[in-house]
N, CA, C and O atoms as a GROMACS GRO file, in nm:
protein
  344
    1MET      N    1   0.255  -1.448   1.266
    1MET     CA    2   0.329  -1.403   1.150
    1MET      C    3   0.258  -1.282   1.089
    1MET      O    4   0.136  -1.280   1.075
    2SER      N    5   0.336  -1.181   1.054
    2SER     CA    6   0.276  -1.062   0.996
    2SER      C    7   0.292  -1.064   0.844
    2SER      O    8   0.378  -1.133   0.789
    3ALA      N    9   0.208  -0.988   0.780
    3ALA     CA   10   0.206  -0.983   0.634
    3ALA      C   11   0.323  -0.900   0.581
    3ALA      O   12   0.378  -0.815   0.650
    4HIS      N   13   0.359  -0.928   0.456
    4HIS     CA   14   0.457  -0.848   0.384
    4HIS      C   15   0.381  -0.736   0.315
    4HIS      O   16   0.296  -0.762   0.229
    5VAL      N   17   0.411  -0.612   0.352
    5VAL     CA   18   0.339  -0.497   0.298
    5VAL      C   19   0.436  -0.412   0.217
    5VAL      O   20   0.547  -0.380   0.261
    6GLU      N   21   0.391  -0.377   0.098
    6GLU     CA   22   0.471  -0.293   0.009
    6GLU      C   23   0.382  -0.178  -0.037
    6GLU      O   24   0.267  -0.198  -0.075
    7ILE      N   25   0.438  -0.056  -0.033
    7ILE     CA   26   0.360   0.061  -0.072
    7ILE      C   27   0.443   0.146  -0.168
    7ILE      O   28   0.556   0.185  -0.137
    8PHE      N   29   0.386   0.174  -0.283
    8PHE     CA   30   0.449   0.258  -0.383
    8PHE      C   31   0.400   0.400  -0.359
    8PHE      O   32   0.280   0.425  -0.354
    9THR      N   33   0.494   0.495  -0.346
    9THR     CA   34   0.460   0.632  -0.310
    9THR      C   35   0.535   0.731  -0.398
    9THR      O   36   0.624   0.694  -0.475
   10LYS      N   37   0.499   0.858  -0.385
   10LYS     CA   38   0.573   0.970  -0.442
   10LYS      C   39   0.588   1.075  -0.334
   10LYS      O   40   0.507   1.084  -0.242
   11PHE      N   41   0.692   1.154  -0.346
   11PHE     CA   42   0.720   1.261  -0.250
   11PHE      C   43   0.604   1.361  -0.246
   11PHE      O   44   0.548   1.397  -0.349
   12ALA      N   45   0.570   1.404  -0.127
   12ALA     CA   46   0.468   1.507  -0.102
   12ALA      C   47   0.327   1.466  -0.144
   12ALA      O   48   0.245   1.552  -0.175
   13CYS      N   49   0.299   1.339  -0.146
   13CYS     CA   50   0.166   1.289  -0.181
   13CYS      C   51   0.083   1.276  -0.053
   13CYS      O   52   0.116   1.194   0.032
   14PRO      N   53  -0.024   1.355  -0.039
   14PRO     CA   54  -0.102   1.349   0.086
   14PRO      C   55  -0.170   1.214   0.107
   14PRO      O   56  -0.186   1.170   0.221
   15PHE      N   57  -0.211   1.148   0.000
   15PHE     CA   58  -0.275   1.017   0.015
   15PHE      C   59  -0.173   0.912   0.060
   15PHE      O   60  -0.205   0.820   0.135
   16CYS      N   61  -0.050   0.927   0.013
   16CYS     CA   62   0.058   0.836   0.057
   16CYS      C   63   0.082   0.853   0.207
   16CYS      O   64   0.098   0.755   0.280
   17TYR      N   65   0.086   0.980   0.252
   17TYR     CA   66   0.106   1.007   0.394
   17TYR      C   67  -0.007   0.946   0.478
   17TYR      O   68   0.018   0.889   0.584
   18ARG      N   69  -0.131   0.958   0.431
   18ARG     CA   70  -0.245   0.902   0.505
   18ARG      C   71  -0.236   0.751   0.514
   18ARG      O   72  -0.259   0.693   0.621
   19ALA      N   73  -0.202   0.686   0.404
   19ALA     CA   74  -0.192   0.540   0.404
   19ALA      C   75  -0.080   0.494   0.496
   19ALA      O   76  -0.097   0.399   0.573
   20LYS      N   77   0.035   0.561   0.488
   20LYS     CA   78   0.147   0.523   0.575
   20LYS      C   79   0.114   0.550   0.721
   20LYS      O   80   0.155   0.473   0.808
   21ALA      N   81   0.041   0.658   0.749
   21ALA     CA   82   0.003   0.689   0.887
   21ALA      C   83  -0.086   0.579   0.945
   21ALA      O   84  -0.072   0.542   1.061
   22LEU      N   85  -0.178   0.528   0.864
   22LEU     CA   86  -0.264   0.418   0.911
   22LEU      C   87  -0.180   0.294   0.940
   22LEU      O   88  -0.197   0.229   1.043
   23LEU      N   89  -0.090   0.260   0.849
   23LEU     CA   90  -0.005   0.143   0.871
   23LEU      C   91   0.085   0.164   0.992
   23LEU      O   92   0.105   0.072   1.072
   24ASP      N   93   0.140   0.284   1.007
   24ASP     CA   94   0.224   0.315   1.124
   24ASP      C   95   0.144   0.302   1.253
   24ASP      O   96   0.193   0.246   1.351
   25ALA      N   97   0.021   0.352   1.254
   25ALA     CA   98  -0.063   0.346   1.373
   25ALA      C   99  -0.092   0.202   1.413
   25ALA      O  100  -0.112   0.172   1.531
   26LYS      N  101  -0.094   0.114   1.315
   26LYS     CA  102  -0.119  -0.028   1.342
   26LYS      C  103   0.010  -0.103   1.373
   26LYS      O  104   0.007  -0.223   1.400
   27GLY      N  105   0.123  -0.033   1.369
   27GLY     CA  106   0.252  -0.095   1.399
   27GLY      C  107   0.300  -0.189   1.290
   27GLY      O  108   0.374  -0.284   1.317
   28VAL      N  109   0.259  -0.162   1.167
   28VAL     CA  110   0.293  -0.250   1.055
   28VAL      C  111   0.422  -0.204   0.989
   28VAL      O  112   0.436  -0.086   0.954
   29ALA      N  113   0.515  -0.295   0.973
   29ALA     CA  114   0.636  -0.266   0.896
   29ALA      C  115   0.602  -0.280   0.748
   29ALA      O  116   0.529  -0.371   0.708
   30TYR      N  117   0.656  -0.190   0.668
   30TYR     CA  118   0.629  -0.196   0.525
   30TYR      C  119   0.752  -0.151   0.448
   30TYR      O  120   0.840  -0.083   0.500
   31ILE      N  121   0.755  -0.192   0.323
   31ILE     CA  122   0.860  -0.149   0.232
   31ILE      C  123   0.800  -0.038   0.146
   31ILE      O  124   0.698  -0.058   0.080
   32GLU      N  125   0.865   0.077   0.148
   32GLU     CA  126   0.818   0.190   0.067
   32GLU      C  127   0.906   0.200  -0.057
   32GLU      O  128   1.028   0.201  -0.049
   33ARG      N  129   0.841   0.210  -0.172
   33ARG     CA  130   0.912   0.220  -0.299
   33ARG      C  131   0.871   0.348  -0.370
   33ARG      O  132   0.752   0.379  -0.381
   34ASP      N  133   0.970   0.423  -0.417
   34ASP     CA  134   0.945   0.550  -0.486
   34ASP      C  135   0.898   0.523  -0.628
   34ASP      O  136   0.972   0.468  -0.710
   35ALA      N  137   0.775   0.561  -0.657
   35ALA     CA  138   0.715   0.536  -0.788
   35ALA      C  139   0.725   0.656  -0.880
   35ALA      O  140   0.647   0.668  -0.975
   36SER      N  141   0.821   0.745  -0.855
   36SER     CA  142   0.837   0.863  -0.939
   36SER      C  143   0.885   0.828  -1.079
   36SER      O  144   0.858   0.901  -1.174
   37GLY      N  145   0.954   0.717  -1.091
   37GLY     CA  146   1.004   0.677  -1.223
   37GLY      C  147   1.092   0.554  -1.212
   37GLY      O  148   1.111   0.499  -1.104
   38GLY      N  149   1.145   0.513  -1.324
   38GLY     CA  150   1.239   0.403  -1.327
   38GLY      C  151   1.175   0.268  -1.303
   38GLY      O  152   1.054   0.251  -1.321
   39PRO      N  153   1.256   0.172  -1.262
   39PRO     CA  154   1.209   0.034  -1.244
   39PRO      C  155   1.096   0.019  -1.143
   39PRO      O  156   1.006  -0.064  -1.162
   40ALA      N  157   1.098   0.098  -1.035
   40ALA     CA  158   0.992   0.086  -0.934
   40ALA      C  159   0.857   0.126  -0.994
   40ALA      O  160   0.756   0.061  -0.967
   41ARG      N  161   0.855   0.231  -1.074
   41ARG     CA  162   0.729   0.274  -1.137
   41ARG      C  163   0.680   0.168  -1.235
   41ARG      O  164   0.561   0.137  -1.239
   42GLU      N  165   0.770   0.112  -1.313
   42GLU     CA  166   0.733   0.007  -1.408
   42GLU      C  167   0.677  -0.116  -1.334
   42GLU      O  168   0.580  -0.177  -1.378
   43ASP      N  169   0.739  -0.150  -1.221
   43ASP     CA  170   0.692  -0.263  -1.140
   43ASP      C  171   0.552  -0.235  -1.087
   43ASP      O  172   0.465  -0.322  -1.091
   44MET      N  173   0.530  -0.111  -1.037
   44MET     CA  174   0.398  -0.074  -0.985
   44MET      C  175   0.293  -0.083  -1.095
   44MET      O  176   0.186  -0.140  -1.072
   45LEU      N  177   0.322  -0.029  -1.212
   45LEU     CA  178   0.225  -0.031  -1.323
   45LEU      C  179   0.190  -0.174  -1.363
   45LEU      O  180   0.074  -0.205  -1.389
   46ALA      N  181   0.291  -0.259  -1.369
   46ALA     CA  182   0.267  -0.398  -1.409
   46ALA      C  183   0.184  -0.472  -1.305
   46ALA      O  184   0.095  -0.549  -1.341
   47ARG      N  185   0.211  -0.450  -1.180
   47ARG     CA  186   0.145  -0.525  -1.073
   47ARG      C  187   0.008  -0.470  -1.036
   47ARG      O  188  -0.074  -0.541  -0.978
   48SER      N  189  -0.018  -0.343  -1.069
   48SER     CA  190  -0.147  -0.282  -1.031
   48SER      C  191  -0.240  -0.266  -1.151
   48SER      O  192  -0.329  -0.181  -1.149
   49ASN      N  193  -0.219  -0.346  -1.253
   49ASN     CA  194  -0.302  -0.340  -1.374
   49ASN      C  195  -0.304  -0.201  -1.436
   49ASN      O  196  -0.408  -0.155  -1.484
   50GLY      N  197  -0.189  -0.134  -1.434
   50GLY     CA  198  -0.177  -0.005  -1.501
   50GLY      C  199  -0.224   0.115  -1.422
   50GLY      O  200  -0.226   0.226  -1.476
   51ARG      N  201  -0.262   0.097  -1.297
   51ARG     CA  202  -0.304   0.213  -1.217
   51ARG      C  203  -0.185   0.305  -1.197
   51ARG      O  204  -0.078   0.262  -1.153
   52THR      N  205  -0.204   0.431  -1.228
   52THR     CA  206  -0.093   0.527  -1.225
   52THR      C  207  -0.092   0.614  -1.100
   52THR      O  208   0.007   0.683  -1.074
   53THR      N  209  -0.200   0.612  -1.023
   53THR     CA  210  -0.205   0.696  -0.903
   53THR      C  211  -0.130   0.629  -0.789
   53THR      O  212  -0.111   0.508  -0.787
   54VAL      N  213  -0.087   0.712  -0.695
   54VAL     CA  214  -0.021   0.660  -0.576
   54VAL      C  215  -0.100   0.706  -0.454
   54VAL      O  216  -0.167   0.809  -0.459
   55PRO      N  217  -0.093   0.630  -0.347
   55PRO     CA  218  -0.014   0.509  -0.333
   55PRO      C  219  -0.083   0.389  -0.400
   55PRO      O  220  -0.203   0.390  -0.425
   56GLN      N  221  -0.003   0.287  -0.426
   56GLN     CA  222  -0.054   0.155  -0.462
   56GLN      C  223   0.002   0.061  -0.357
   56GLN      O  224   0.123   0.058  -0.332
   57ILE      N  225  -0.086  -0.016  -0.295
   57ILE     CA  226  -0.050  -0.095  -0.178
   57ILE      C  227  -0.072  -0.242  -0.207
   57ILE      O  228  -0.171  -0.283  -0.267
   58PHE      N  229   0.026  -0.322  -0.163
   58PHE     CA  230   0.022  -0.467  -0.180
   58PHE      C  231   0.043  -0.532  -0.044
   58PHE      O  232   0.134  -0.495   0.030
   59ILE      N  233  -0.041  -0.628  -0.012
   59ILE     CA  234  -0.028  -0.704   0.112
   59ILE      C  235  -0.011  -0.850   0.073
   59ILE      O  236  -0.098  -0.909   0.010
   60ASP      N  237   0.102  -0.907   0.113
   60ASP     CA  238   0.138  -1.044   0.074
   60ASP      C  239   0.124  -1.066  -0.076
   60ASP      O  240   0.075  -1.170  -0.121
   61GLY      N  241   0.167  -0.966  -0.154
   61GLY     CA  242   0.165  -0.976  -0.299
   61GLY      C  243   0.031  -0.948  -0.363
   61GLY      O  244   0.021  -0.940  -0.485
   62HIS      N  245  -0.073  -0.932  -0.282
   62HIS     CA  246  -0.208  -0.905  -0.333
   62HIS      C  247  -0.228  -0.754  -0.343
   62HIS      O  248  -0.207  -0.682  -0.245
   63HIS      N  249  -0.269  -0.706  -0.458
   63HIS     CA  250  -0.292  -0.563  -0.478
   63HIS      C  251  -0.423  -0.524  -0.409
   63HIS      O  252  -0.530  -0.572  -0.446
   64VAL      N  253  -0.413  -0.436  -0.309
   64VAL     CA  254  -0.534  -0.393  -0.239
   64VAL      C  255  -0.582  -0.257  -0.287
   64VAL      O  256  -0.693  -0.216  -0.253
   65GLY      N  257  -0.501  -0.187  -0.366
   65GLY     CA  258  -0.544  -0.059  -0.421
   65GLY      C  259  -0.471   0.058  -0.359
   65GLY      O  260  -0.355   0.047  -0.318
   66GLY      N  261  -0.541   0.171  -0.352
   66GLY     CA  262  -0.483   0.294  -0.301
   66GLY      C  263  -0.525   0.324  -0.159
   66GLY      O  264  -0.571   0.237  -0.085
   67CYS      N  265  -0.508   0.450  -0.123
   67CYS     CA  266  -0.537   0.495   0.014
   67CYS      C  267  -0.684   0.472   0.050
   67CYS      O  268  -0.713   0.418   0.157
   68ASP      N  269  -0.775   0.514  -0.036
   68ASP     CA  270  -0.918   0.496  -0.006
   68ASP      C  271  -0.953   0.349   0.010
   68ASP      O  272  -1.034   0.313   0.095
   69ASP      N  273  -0.893   0.265  -0.071
   69ASP     CA  274  -0.918   0.121  -0.060
   69ASP      C  275  -0.866   0.066   0.073
   69ASP      O  276  -0.932  -0.016   0.137
   70LEU      N  277  -0.749   0.113   0.115
   70LEU     CA  278  -0.692   0.071   0.243
   70LEU      C  279  -0.782   0.115   0.358
   70LEU      O  280  -0.807   0.038   0.451
   71MET      N  281  -0.829   0.239   0.352
   71MET     CA  282  -0.918   0.292   0.456
   71MET      C  283  -1.049   0.214   0.460
   71MET      O  284  -1.102   0.186   0.568
   72ALA      N  285  -1.101   0.178   0.344
   72ALA     CA  286  -1.226   0.100   0.339
   72ALA      C  287  -1.207  -0.039   0.398
   72ALA      O  288  -1.295  -0.090   0.468
   73LEU      N  289  -1.092  -0.100   0.371
   73LEU     CA  290  -1.064  -0.231   0.431
   73LEU      C  291  -1.059  -0.220   0.584
   73LEU      O  292  -1.110  -0.307   0.655
   74ASP      N  293  -0.999  -0.112   0.632
   74ASP     CA  294  -0.990  -0.092   0.777
   74ASP      C  295  -1.129  -0.070   0.836
   74ASP      O  296  -1.162  -0.128   0.940
   75ALA      N  297  -1.210   0.014   0.772
   75ALA     CA  298  -1.344   0.043   0.823
   75ALA      C  299  -1.433  -0.081   0.825
   75ALA      O  300  -1.521  -0.093   0.910
   76SER      N  301  -1.410  -0.173   0.732
   76SER     CA  302  -1.493  -0.294   0.724
   76SER      C  303  -1.442  -0.406   0.816
   76SER      O  304  -1.505  -0.511   0.828
   77GLY      N  305  -1.326  -0.381   0.881
   77GLY     CA  306  -1.270  -0.483   0.970
   77GLY      C  307  -1.190  -0.590   0.898
   77GLY      O  308  -1.150  -0.689   0.959
   78LYS      N  309  -1.166  -0.572   0.769
   78LYS     CA  310  -1.093  -0.673   0.691
   78LYS      C  311  -0.942  -0.650   0.687
   78LYS      O  312  -0.867  -0.741   0.652
   79LEU      N  313  -0.898  -0.531   0.723
   79LEU     CA  314  -0.755  -0.501   0.712
   79LEU      C  315  -0.672  -0.574   0.817
   79LEU      O  316  -0.569  -0.632   0.782
   80ASP      N  317  -0.713  -0.572   0.942
   80ASP     CA  318  -0.632  -0.634   1.048
   80ASP      C  319  -0.603  -0.782   1.020
   80ASP      O  320  -0.488  -0.824   1.036
   81PRO      N  321  -0.700  -0.863   0.980
   81PRO     CA  322  -0.668  -1.003   0.948
   81PRO      C  323  -0.568  -1.016   0.833
   81PRO      O  324  -0.483  -1.104   0.834
   82MET      N  325  -0.580  -0.927   0.733
   82MET     CA  326  -0.485  -0.930   0.622
   82MET      C  327  -0.344  -0.896   0.671
   82MET      O  328  -0.247  -0.960   0.630
   83LEU      N  329  -0.333  -0.798   0.758
   83LEU     CA  330  -0.202  -0.756   0.810
   83LEU      C  331  -0.143  -0.860   0.903
   83LEU      O  332  -0.021  -0.868   0.919
   84ALA      N  333  -0.227  -0.940   0.964
   84ALA     CA  334  -0.180  -1.046   1.052
   84ALA      C  335  -0.134  -1.168   0.973
   84ALA      O  336  -0.080  -1.263   1.030
   85GLY      N  337  -0.156  -1.165   0.841
   85GLY     CA  338  -0.114  -1.277   0.757
   85GLY      C  339  -0.214  -1.389   0.751
   85GLY      O  340  -0.179  -1.502   0.718
   86HIS      N  341  -0.342  -1.357   0.782
   86HIS     CA  342  -0.447  -1.461   0.778
   86HIS      C  343  -0.526  -1.453   0.650
   86HIS      O  344  -0.617  -1.532   0.630
   0.00000   0.00000   0.00000
């Protein structure tokens, strides 16, 4: 079983592209939500303890942070088990 991944992004955000590229390289399906405004932005702010930068990434409902946080999880070997739903 694979994890449910949700990523809040904005258009032309280089960190968003990097995070999505890593997920794509791992073959992970994810839901991308536009955090430019409206309900999606409000949802992101509420779920990420007010963090306003993008991307904000959630794996199985757990807030893992932004692009650098995702890259650090991958470098430490902790990302793959999370993506596998373990």
